[in-house]
C-alpha positions, 0 to 999 in steps of 0.5 A: 777760278771763282769759288763763290760770289760773297755778299759781305754785310755790314751792320752800319755804313759808318766806321764806329769801331774795330769791327768795321776796320777789320771788315775793310782790312779783310776786303783788301786781303781777300783773294777776289779772283776766287771770292768776288765780294760785294759789300752790303751796307744799310746806308751810305757812309765811310764803309761804302766809300772805302769799299768802293775805293778798293774797287769793291761793288756796294749794295745799299741794303735797308736793315733797320733795327727790329726792336719795336715797330721796325719788326713790321718791316722785316718780312718785306725787307728780307724778301727784297734781300733774298731777291738781290741774293738770287739776282747777284748769284751770290753763293755765300753770305758773310754777316759782320754783326748781329743786325745784319746777320738777322737779315742775311740769315733769314734771306740766305735761308730763303735763297738757299745760300749758306751764311757765316756770322762774324761775331766780335762782341762777347756780350750775349743778346738773350733775345736775338742770339738763339735765333741767329745761332740757328740761322748761321751755318758757321760762326766765326769769333774774334777771340776765345772770350767771344766764342764763350758767348755760345754753347749748346747747339752752336758750340760745334759751329764756332771757329776762332779767327783773331782779327788781322792787322796791316803790319806794314803800316805799323813799324817801330820808329815811324813819325814819333818825333813829328808827333811829339813836336805837333802835340807839344811833348818834349823829346826827352819825355817818357811818354805813356799813351792809350788809344780808344774811344773816350767811353767809360768802358775803355777805362780812361779814368783808370788810366788817368788815376794811374798816370797821377801815381806814375807822374809822382815817380817819373818827373819827365813822364807825359801821358797821351790819350788819343780818341774822341767821345762822350767822356772827353769833358769829364776826363779833362776835368779829372786830369785837372783835378789830379794835377796832371796839367800840363803833362796830359795831352788829349789828341782827339780822334786821329787817323794817323795811329801808325805814326802816333804809336812809335812816339810812345814809350809804353802803351796802356789799355785799361778797358773794363771790357775788351772782346778782342783788343785790336789796338794791343796788336797794333801797339805790339806791331809798332814795337811797344811794350804793353800794359793791359787790364786782364779782361776779355780777349786780352790774355789771348794777345799779351804774353805776360812778362814777354810782350807786356804786363797784365793787371787786374781790371778796375784798379789804378794801383797795379796799373800804375805799378806795371807802368813804372816797371816798364819805364824803370827798365828801358832794356826790358821794355825794348825786349818786350817791344821786339817780342810783341812785333814778332808775335804780331807777325806770327799770329795777327798778320792781316793776310793770315786772317784773310786765308783763315776766313777763306778756309771757312768760305771754302768749307761752307761752299764745299759742304753747301752749308750745314744749317737749315734748308731753304724756306 
């Protein structure tokens, strides 16, 4: 029985981070018999293509930035979107990001449809947040760290729903030997790795400086960075300066992360900011012990001493010490990996994530929304 048709809006048509990955995962796991979903994208791209490949209809909905001259187009585009909401008989808007929340919130209010704002970033927008808080009937945050972005009027309407991961895709032992052979990593090497966009916020420079200390203590240790980005040249130069050649490997952007992770002995996340930390869940699902900087949502994922170790941010020395602890005690590392897999199954299964989101849908549709009345 159909409860409501859902228009799920994306900030972008491209896959630029974990937010889009989580959106596509949610599409796969929603009960579409009860919640028929259509994806609204501002342009064609990978999000639209992958949604269609799952049999999900796509609307191209122009949502230009409203900074500067883009603000002039806002009224007409909101009117157009409200019309499409009515024509499509959508009973709920789910906005996956701030820009699409502005358009979806204003259009939803005009069409008399409740709006759920999915927030995945813990940084406040002092210009936009107060308006979006008023437009949202409910706010879902991916971590308590992200939920702390809100207060006052919005506090009672914020629910924490951690991101979900396809646990079947991340299993210990998948493809490790093949990946090592392809990347030129000796089978006997102790391999420490990290996955993420090569951007200063991800702390790859800290990872490399810690790697230099670990390399001195473990002659067989190698280090893997998976991801592309603007900092690649700078990081390669730093690796050479630290004398890590040929023990550091830059794999670039990869689509086979479920196969790469089991090739590692230890996973490291040295981020300076991390609202959630999806890749930590993926590493734990792959049965890896993790070492992570204690920032943002990380302490909500990593159980200190049980699934991994946490260290202060911005300091390669304790990062290196934690990695050395993991490499020096394989039995403890295996126990942490098993505990991480169990935690991922209990808390971060993608199907569980979808059920939690559907419960919010049902609450919104059942109450008819708790926000502002139609304009």
